[in-house]
C-alpha positions as a printed Julia matrix, in Angstrom:
102×3 Matrix{Float64}:
   0.0     0.0     0.0
   2.9     2.37    0.73
   4.22    1.86   -2.77
   0.84    2.76   -4.29
   0.5     5.88   -2.15
   4.08    6.93   -2.91
   3.46    6.66   -6.66
   0.25    8.67   -6.24
   2.08   11.38   -4.28
   4.7    11.54   -7.04
   1.92   11.63   -9.67
   3.7     8.86  -11.58
   1.0     6.97  -13.5
   3.18    4.06  -14.68
   4.5     3.46  -11.19
   1.0     3.73   -9.71
  -0.36    1.12  -12.13
   2.47   -1.3   -11.39
   2.18   -0.78   -7.64
  -1.59   -1.27   -7.69
  -1.34   -4.54   -9.59
   1.42   -5.8    -7.26
  -0.71   -4.82   -4.24
  -3.7    -6.66   -5.71
  -1.61   -9.77   -6.39
  -0.45   -9.83   -2.77
  -3.63   -8.69   -1.06
  -6.48  -10.34   -2.97
  -7.26  -14.02   -3.38
  -7.17  -15.61   -6.83
  -8.01  -14.82   -9.54
  -5.68  -11.85   -9.5
  -6.75   -8.82  -11.54
  -4.44   -8.2   -14.52
  -5.74   -4.75  -15.46
  -6.87   -1.6   -13.7
 -10.41   -2.11  -14.98
 -10.46   -5.66  -13.61
  -9.12   -4.4   -10.28
 -11.81   -1.71  -10.1
 -14.53   -4.22  -10.93
 -13.19   -6.64   -8.35
 -13.13   -4.06   -5.56
 -16.47   -2.57   -6.6
 -16.06    0.85   -4.97
 -17.37    3.64   -7.18
 -14.85    6.33   -6.23
 -11.94    3.92   -6.68
 -13.31    2.69  -10.0
 -13.51    6.3   -11.23
  -9.95    7.03  -10.09
  -8.67    3.85  -11.76
 -10.52    4.84  -14.94
  -8.74    8.22  -14.9
  -5.39    6.48  -14.47
  -6.18    4.03  -17.27
  -7.16    6.89  -19.62
  -3.96    8.74  -18.76
  -1.86    5.7   -19.6
  -3.74    4.35  -22.61
  -5.93    7.17  -23.92
  -5.58    8.51  -27.44
  -4.34   11.85  -26.21
  -1.89   11.94  -23.3
  -3.32   13.72  -20.3
  -1.62   14.91  -17.15
  -2.45   12.84  -14.09
  -2.53   13.76  -10.44
  -2.54   10.9    -7.97
  -4.4    12.75   -5.21
  -7.82   11.39   -6.18
  -6.56    7.82   -6.45
  -4.66    8.11   -3.16
  -7.79    9.39   -1.41
  -9.86    6.5    -2.82
  -7.22    3.82   -2.17
  -6.13    4.74    1.35
  -9.34    3.69    3.21
  -9.4     0.42    1.26
  -5.77   -0.31    2.15
  -6.47    0.43    5.82
  -9.51   -1.86    5.88
  -7.55   -4.61    4.2
  -4.62   -4.26    6.64
  -7.01   -4.45    9.62
  -8.8    -7.51    8.26
  -5.45   -9.2     7.59
  -4.38   -8.63   11.19
  -7.64  -10.12   12.46
  -7.41  -13.22   10.28
  -3.84  -14.25   10.98
  -3.43  -17.99   10.7
  -2.98  -19.96   13.87
   0.55  -21.16   14.52
   1.49  -24.65   13.45
   1.12  -27.31   16.12
   4.3   -28.6    17.67
   5.99  -31.47   15.89
   6.73  -33.15   19.21
   3.87  -32.44   21.62
   4.57  -33.11   25.26
   2.85  -36.2    26.66
């Protein structure tokens, strides 16, 4: 999540796309989204989908457009926080001992 937010702060669209897809690969269960549109559809949050659409248009639109990462950062940050909290709550239980005491 830090990598995504850093790319947004730097307003670097290529870095933001790469960081988002890496975050999704690590944070979401299979199937992993391969595109920004697929990621937006998977997460289903309107403001994030709009921000990802802006990023996608900046990267792949017919006419290059400047991109500011502030909107994407604002939409992504609450999602990243929720995901981090849910990950902490669902930590796997430790493995049982190989040699339990009698």
